[in-house]
N, C-alpha and C positions, 0 to 999 in steps of 0.2 A: 504493500500499500504506499500511500504518500506520507511524507513528513513535512509538517507545516509548523514553522516557528513564527508566531504571531504576537506582536506586542499589544499593549492596552490602547484602547480608543479614547480614553479619558484619563484624568488624573496626571501625576507627575512621577517620572522614573519608573513606569510600568513596562519595563523592558523584558525581553525574552532572549535568552542566549544559551549557547552550548560552549562551555569553556570557563576557565577560572577568571575572576575579576568581578566586574559588575559596576556598581557606582563607587568610585574611590576618590573623593574630593581631597587632593593633596597627599594621598597615600603613597607609600613605597611598597612595591609587592615584587615577589619572585614567583612567577606562574610558569610551571613546567608540565609537560606531559602531552602525548600524541592525542589529536582529536580526530575520530573517524565517524562520519555520519553516512549511513547507507540506506537507500531506498532502492534496492536492485530491481523491483517491479513497479516502481511509481516515480513521483516527482518529489524533489526537495524544494520547498519555498520558504523564503524569508519575507514576511509581510509586516512591515513596519506600518503602524496606523497613526492615529491623530493625537494621542496623548503627548504631553510635553516631555521631551527627552525619552521617548518610548521607542528605543532602537531595538534591532534584531542583529544577532551576531553569531557566527560559528568560528570561535577563535578565542584567545586570551585577551583580556583588556576590558574595554567598555567605555565608561564616561567619567572624565575628570573635571566635572563642571565646576568653574570657578577657580580651580586649582588643579595643576597637572597630577594625573596618575603616573608614577615613575616606577622604574625598575627593570626587571628582566622578563621577557615573554618569549618562550622557547618551545620548539619541537613542531612536528609536522601537523598540517591541517589537511584532511582528506575527506572529500565529498564526492559520493557516487550516487547517481540516480539512473534509473532505467528509461525514464521518458524525458525529464526536464529539470533544470536548475534554474530558479527564478528569484531574483533579488529586487524587491520593490520597496524603495524608500517612502516614508510617510508624508503627511501634510502638516507637519509641525516642526519647529526648530529642533535640530539634532535627532531627528527620528531616521537615522541612517540605517542601511542594510549592508552587511559586510561579512565576507568569508576571508579570515586572516587575523593577525594579531593587531591590536591597536584600538582605534576608535576615535572619540573626540577628546582632545587634550590629554593624550596618552603618549609618553615618551620613554625612551630608554634603549635597551639592547633587544634586538629581535632576530631570531633564527628559526629555520624550519621550513621545509618545502611547503608549497601549497598545490594541491592536485585537485582538479575538478573534472569528473567525467559526467557529462550532462545528459547523454542520451540523444535520441533523434529529435526531440523537441527543442533542443539547443540551451545555450546559456543567455539568459535575458537580464540585463542590468538597467534599471530605470531610476533616474534621480527623482526626488519628490520636491518639497518646498525648501525654504531657506535652510542651508547647511545639511539637508537631508541627502547625503550622497549615497551612491551605490558602488562598492569596491570589492574586487577580489585581489588580495595582496595585503602586505603589512603596511600599516601607516594610519592615515585618516585625516581628519580635519583639526586644525589648531587655530584658536582665535588670533586674529591679525594683532601683531605687536607683542605676542607671547609665543614666539616660534617654537614648536616642538623640536627636539633634537633626537634624531634616530641613528642608530648604528645597526644596519641590516646586513646580515652575512649568511652564507650557506642556505639561501632561501630561493631556490628556483620555482617558477611557477609554471605549471603544466595544465593546459586546458584541452579537453577533447570533447567536441559537442556536434550536434547535427548542424547547428548554425550559431552565430554570435550576433547579438543586437545590443548595442550600448546607446543610450539616450540620456542626455543631461536633462535637468529639471529646472527648478527655480534658482534663485541666487545661491551660488557656491554649492549647488546640488550636482555635482559632477558624477560621471560614470567612468570607472577606470579599472582596467586589468593591469596591475603593476603595483609597485611599491612607492610610497610617498603619499601625495594628496595635497591639501591646502595649507600653505604657510609652514613649511618644513625646513629644518636645518639637519645636516649630518650627511650620511652616505648610504648608498645601496651597492653592495658587491665589493668583493676584495680578491686580490690575487689574480684572477683570470675572469674572462667575460662570460664563463659559464657558471660561476659561483651563484649568482642570483639572476640567472637569465630567465627570459620569458618565451615559452613555446606554446603557440596557440594554433589549433588546426580544427577544421570542420570536415564532417563526412557527408553531409547532404548535398545532393546533386541537382535538385530542382532549382528553377529560377527564383523561387521564394526563399531559398536557403541562402548561403553565403555569409558575409561579414559586413555588418552595417555600424557605422559610427556617426552619431549626429549630435551637435550641441543642443542645448535646451533653450528655454524661454527667458532665463535670468542670467545676469551677469555672472561670469566665472563658472558656468554650467558646461564645462568642457567634456568631450568624450575621447578616451585615450586608451591605447595598448602600448605600455611602456612605463618606465619609472621616472618619477618627477612630479609635476603637477603645477600648482599655482603658487609661485613666489617662495623665495628662500634661497640659502646657500646649500646646495645639495649635490654632492659628487655621485655620479652613477656610472658603474662599470657593469655592463651587461648586454649580451646579445638580445635582440628582439626578433623572433621568427614567427611569421604568420602565414598560414597556408589554408586557402579554401578549396575544397573539392569540387564545388560548383556554386552557381548563383551569384558569382562576382564579389567584388569588394567595393564598398563605397564609403567615402569620408566627406562629411558636409559640416562646415561651420555655420553658425547662426548669428547670435547677438554679441554683445560686448564680452570679450575674452572667452567666448564660447567656441573655442577652436576644436579641431578634430585631428588627432595625431596618432600615427603609428611610428614609434621611436621614442627615445629618451628626451627628457626636457620639459617643455611646457611653456609657460609664460613667466617671465622675470625669475627664472630659475638660474642662479649663478653657480659656477663651479665647473668641474671637469666632467664632460659627458663622453662616454666611449663605449664601443661595441658595434657590431655589425647589425644592420637592420635588413632583414630579407623577407620580402613579401612575394608569395606566389599565388596566382589565380588559376586554377586548373579548370577542366570542363571542356573547353574548346568551342562552346556555343556562343550565340550572339548576346546572351545575357551573362556571360561569364567574364566580362572585362573589369577594369578598375576606373572608378570615377572619383575625382577629387574636385570639390566645389567650395570656394570660399563663401562667406555669409554676408549679411547686411550690417553687422556691427563691427566696431573697431576691434582689431586683432581676432577676427573670426576666421582664421586661416584654416587650410587643410593641407597636411604635409605627411609624406612618408620619408623618414629619416629624422635624425635629432633636430630639435628646434627649440629656441627661446628668444627672449627679446630683452634689450636695454640692460645688458649686464656685462661684466668681465668673466671670462672663463676660457674653456677650450673645448674643442670637438675633434679629438685625434684618433687615428687608427680606427675610423669609423666608416666602413664601406656601407653603401646603400645599394641593394640588389633587388630588382623587380623583374618578375617573369610572368607573362600573360599568354595562356594557350589560345585563348579565343575571346572575342568581344571588344578587342581594342582598348584604347587608353584615352580618357577624357580628362584634361587638366583645365579647369575654368575658374578664373578669379571671380571674386564677389563684388557686390555693389558697395560694401562697407570700406572704410579706411583701414589699410594694412590687412585686407582680406584676401591675400594671395593664395594660390594653389601651386604646389611645388613638390619636387622629388629631390632630396639632397639635405645638406646641413645648412639650415636656414636661420635668419635672425634679422631683427632691426637693431641697429646701434650695438653691434657686438664688438668686444674688445678682446681679441684672442685669436689663436690659430685654429684652422680647420684642415683636416686631411682625411682622405679616403676616396676610393674610386666609386663612380656611379655607373652601374650596368643595367640597362632597361632593354628588355628583349620582349617584343610583342610578336608572337608567332602568327596570329591571325587577328584581322580587324585594323581599322584606321587609328591614327593618332592625332588628336586635335588639341592645340594649346591656344587658349583664347583669354584675353584680357577684356573685361567689359567696361564698366563706368566707375568702379571704386577708385578712390585716391589711394596711390601707392599700393595698388592691388594688381598683382602680375602673375603670369604663368611661367614657371621655370623648371628645367631640369639641370640642376647644378647647385654648387654652394653659393651662398651669398644672400641676396634679398635687398631690403631697403637699408643703405649703409648708415645714413644719418651721422656722418663723421666718425664712423667706426674705424678700427685699425686692426690689421691681422692678415696673416698669410693664408692662402687657400690652395690646396694641392690635390691632385688625383685625376686619373683619366676619366672623361665622360663619354660613355657609349650609348647610343640609341640605335637599336636594330628593329626594323619594321619588316617582317619577313613576307607579309602578304597583304599590303595595305598602302595607304597614303600617309603623308605627314602635311598637316595644315597648321600654320602659326599665324595668329591675327592679333594686332595691336588693339588697344581699347578705344572706347568713344569718349567724347568730351564730357566734362562736368557742367552742371548748371551754374556753379560758382566758379568763375575763372581762377581764383586763388587756390582752389582745390583741384586744379586740372593738371595732375602730374603722376608719373610713376605707373604707367599702364602698358608696360612692355610684355613681349613673350620672347624667351631666349632659351637656348641650350648652351650651357657653359657656366663658368663661375663669374661671379660679379652681380650686377644689377643696377640699381638706381641710387641716387644721393651720394654724397661724399664718402669715400672709403679709400684707405690707403694700404698697401701691402703687395706681396709678391703672389702672383697667380699663375700656377703652372699645371701641366697635364694636357695631353692631346684631347681634342674633341672629335669624335667620329660618329657621323650620322649616316646610316646605311639603310636606304629605303627601297623596296621592291618597286613600288609605283611612284606616282607623282609627288613632288614637293612643292608647297606653296607658302611664300612668306609675304605678308602684306602688312604694312604699317597702318595705323588707325587714324581716327580723327581727334584723339585726346592728346594731352601732353605727355612726352616721353613714351609715346605709343609705338616704339620701334620693335622690329624683330631682328634677332641676331643669334647666329651660330658661331660660337667662339667666346673667349673670356673678354670681359670688359663691361661695356654698358654706357652709363651716363654719369660724368662727373667723378670717374674713378682715376686713381693715380697709383704709380708704382711700376712694377714689371709685369709684363703680360706675355707668358710663354717662356720657355727655355729651349736651349739647344737640344734637338731631337723631338720636340713637340711638333704637332701638326693640327691643322683643322681640315678634315676631310669630309666631304659631302658626296653621297652617291645616290643616284636614281637609277635602279638596274634595268627598268623596262620603260621608263618614261622620261620626263623632263623636270626642269626647275624653273619656277617663276618667282620673280622678286619685284615688289613695288613698294614705293613709299606711300605715306598717307597725307591727309590734310592737316594733321596735328603738328604741334612744335616738336622737333626731334623725333619725328616719325619715319626714320629711315629703315631700310632693310640692308643687312650686311652679313657677309661670311668672312670671318678672320678675327684677329685680336684687335681690341680697341673699342671705338664707339664715338660718342659725342663727348668733347671736353675730357677725353681719357688721355692723361698725360703720362709719359714714361715710355720705356723701350718696349717694342713688340717683336716677338721672336717665334719663328716656326713656319714650316711650309703650309701653304693653302692649296688644297687639291679639290677640284670639282669635276665629278665625272657623271654624265648622263647619257641616255640613248637618243633622245629627241631634242636636245638642245637646251639652251638657258635663255629665258626672256627676263629682261631687266627694264623696268618702266619707272623713271624718276620724274615723271611729269604730272603725278596726281596732285600734290600740293602746290 
């Protein structure tokens, strides 16, 4: 039968949990012991309801309301269901739903694997109202200004489910598979990238299966597979591996800080982020592709690869690998400010170095990269983003292979307010818009079976670029032995500028107001020729 863990619908602290802890205002605890919950012929559901602080949890910890619960929270958490695992946060403050150690205002030392086998009905995480998050992993929510300190080690997360569905809720009601959460300091992972790695895979092959991440309706209601979250100094060492058997993978940002991310980091997370992000969409059908879509709010980005904003840190030894068997790849920026859609190590105003290759292989279907009307909202395959006076080196080869389809890159549209009309580019390579200085290296190789189209837009900075650089970048672009190579194996290449300011189309290193040396061969190969139209604007 089913196992349902349901909190109270009225009153205060009417929580329901499996594991040590509970309500521990200011207490110091040592909680150890493996937790194993099994419903081999049914579902496991965590149903947080409407009572004040009426959370649900499978794990050690709980609630340190008003003062932190501190100590050690150790050993594995294993949840097995025959049909489905569902975490539904409630409609009152701190009515979170969680599988893992931690909770609200809980800090200390965390160890132990988190394993969830959810069955054909999938793993469903839904955020609730204010601070009512849904999470699989160690960590949780900490009140802003009183950052929780975590030391998380020997804590791999393994998810096996028919499908994955993550949806944020109200303010700070995030949905996350990974360690960390909101307002955290400390670290996750040590020694190697497998110590606290995340492995997520689905088994369903229907069009309604797959993996879905979507931000919520409130600020900071992000959806994420990876360690990190919302604000703090948090070092993360860990691979993130996500595989969908069918039904595709979609990431969609929504409102303010309601981003969607597969990778480590989040928003305003400082520190060292490291580990490989590998995303595979199997199936081979038209519904089995990958879609990234920015939202309508500020920082409502969608990204595969590590990401953060407005911090000092590093993203080193961090490859980003994407493979799609069918259905193509759609990368579409949003209408909000800084609502980009991208694959790579991304950030606004980042001070630090980034390294790692990017390898995107689309075996069937088209690739479209589209910037629309959002300010500083771009579509990119590469490291970088919106510079905003950032400093740091970026390195690693960028490869896009489209085995049986086309590539279309479109710059964005103009904004209603002229002062907000900038940053609407589509590019393949490291760099982006706004001022950033540093050395940028690695070859850029785009190999497409069918036609390639690059068209600047009507908005500001609505350029299209294959190569490193962009707009207002400075430093060194390329190194000896690097190249920019673009191939259309059965068709041709068309390039056109747009009506907007800085709406150029370019293959090579550099761009507009890109100062510094440019090095590397530029190779273009097609069957039916190259069309270049610079008379649009």
